[in-house]
N, C-alpha and C positions, 0 to 999 in steps of 0.2 A: 396433554392433548398432542397427538402426533400430526405433523403436517407433511403431506406428500408433495414432492415437486416432480415435475416431468423431467425426462432425460435431458431435454433441451435446456431447461433452466439449470439443471445440475451441471451441464457442460459450461454454461456461461459463468456460473459461480466458480467452478474449478479453474477456468481460464483467468478470471479476475484474481484469484488467489495466487496463481502462478505468476502473473504480472506483478502483484504486490511483492512477492518474495524476490523477484528479479530486481525490482527497484531497491528493495532493502539490501540485497547482496551486491549488486553492481553499482547502483547510484549512490548509495550511502557507504559502500565499501566496508560493510559490517565485518567481513571476515578478516580484514587487514588490521583491525584494532588490536593492539597488544596490551590489553588490560588483563592483569594477571589474577585479580581477586574478584569474587562475586560481588563485593561491595562496589567495585568500579564498573563491572560489566553490566549489572542490572540497570542502573540509571542510563547508561549509554544505549543499551538496547531499547529501553522504554522510549527514549527520545527519538531514536532512529525509526522506531515503529510508527510513531506519530508523523514524522517527516515523510516516510514512505507512503503512509495512508493518504496524506495531504497531496503528495505528488500524483498519486494514482487518481484521487478524486478530481483534481484540476485537469488532468489529462482526459479522463472520461467525460467530464463536464464540457471541456472544449470541443470534444468530438461530437457530442450530442447537440450542443448549442454554439456553433462556430461564430455566429453573428453577435453573440452576447459580449459586451465589453468586460474587460478583466476587472473593472471596478465592482462588478457584481459579486466577485469572490473575495476581493481584498479590501 
């Protein structure tokens, strides 16, 4: 089943993806890791992807619900 999204929704998703990778690259400094083998790189990237997703989630949640206490997320 194909699902169509509007251009506006597509722009929002694209923006969120860009922010996600900005967090991954800048916040987690993923490009500065000097792990030389795939066995070392894969777990590192997997962990940083989860961290970047969580940072983005908390940021977006805080913008949408600024009066909600942080205990709702942690």
